[in-house]
C-alpha positions in Angstrom: 0.6 69.1 -21.4 1.9 69.4 -17.8 1.3 72.5 -15.7 4.0 71.5 -13.2 1.5 71.0 -10.4 0.8 67.5 -9.2 -2.6 66.2 -10.1 -5.2 66.2 -7.4 -5.6 62.5 -6.2 -9.1 61.1 -6.6 -11.0 60.8 -3.3 -13.8 58.5 -2.4 -16.9 60.2 -1.0 -18.0 59.5 2.6 -21.3 58.1 1.2 -19.5 55.6 -1.0 -17.1 54.7 1.8 -20.0 54.1 4.2 -21.8 51.9 1.6 -18.7 49.9 1.0 -18.1 49.3 4.7 -21.7 48.3 5.1 -21.5 45.9 2.2 -18.2 44.4 3.5 -19.7 43.8 7.0 -22.8 42.2 5.4 -20.6 39.9 3.4 -18.5 39.0 6.4 -21.7 38.0 8.2 -22.9 35.9 5.3 -19.8 33.8 5.3 -19.8 33.2 9.0 -17.3 35.7 10.4 -17.6 36.0 14.2 -19.9 38.9 15.0 -17.2 40.4 17.4 -14.8 40.6 14.4 -17.5 42.3 12.3 -18.2 44.7 15.2 -14.5 45.6 15.5 -14.3 46.1 11.7 -17.3 48.5 11.9 -15.7 50.4 14.8 -12.2 50.6 13.5 -12.3 50.0 9.7 -9.7 47.3 10.2 -9.7 43.9 8.6 -7.3 42.0 10.8 -5.5 38.8 9.9 -2.6 36.9 11.5 -0.4 38.2 8.7 -1.3 41.9 9.0 -1.4 42.0 12.8 2.4 42.3 12.9 2.2 45.3 10.5 -0.4 47.2 12.5 0.5 50.1 14.8 0.1 49.7 18.5 -2.8 52.2 18.4 -4.6 50.2 15.8 -4.1 47.0 17.9 -5.5 48.7 21.0 -8.5 50.1 19.2 -9.3 46.7 17.6 -8.9 44.8 20.9 -11.0 47.3 22.7 -13.8 46.9 20.1 -13.7 43.1 20.6 -13.9 43.6 24.4 -16.7 46.0 24.0 -18.7 43.6 21.9 -18.1 40.8 24.4 -19.1 42.9 27.4 -22.1 44.3 25.6 -23.5 41.3 23.7 -21.8 38.1 24.7 -21.7 38.6 28.4 -24.2 41.5 29.0 -24.9 42.7 32.5 -28.5 43.3 31.3 -29.8 40.0 29.8 -32.3 42.1 27.8 -29.6 43.8 25.8 -29.0 42.2 22.4 -27.2 43.3 19.2 
């Protein structure tokens, strides 16, 4: 029986989403994904491929590229050699 109101869509809890993102990042590391890509995924929530790059918004691209640069500056080429991920 319909009440005429649209059904409330199901939502994922923040806790489940956080666990899912952590598990995804761990799996990425276990199969040899570049740590910069994993870092960018954690920062942006984006999984970027050659195919979906063209579909991403300019803001998404900028955020992803900045995360890669941040990783490189912080951990690949740190100004402080003691700094590690």
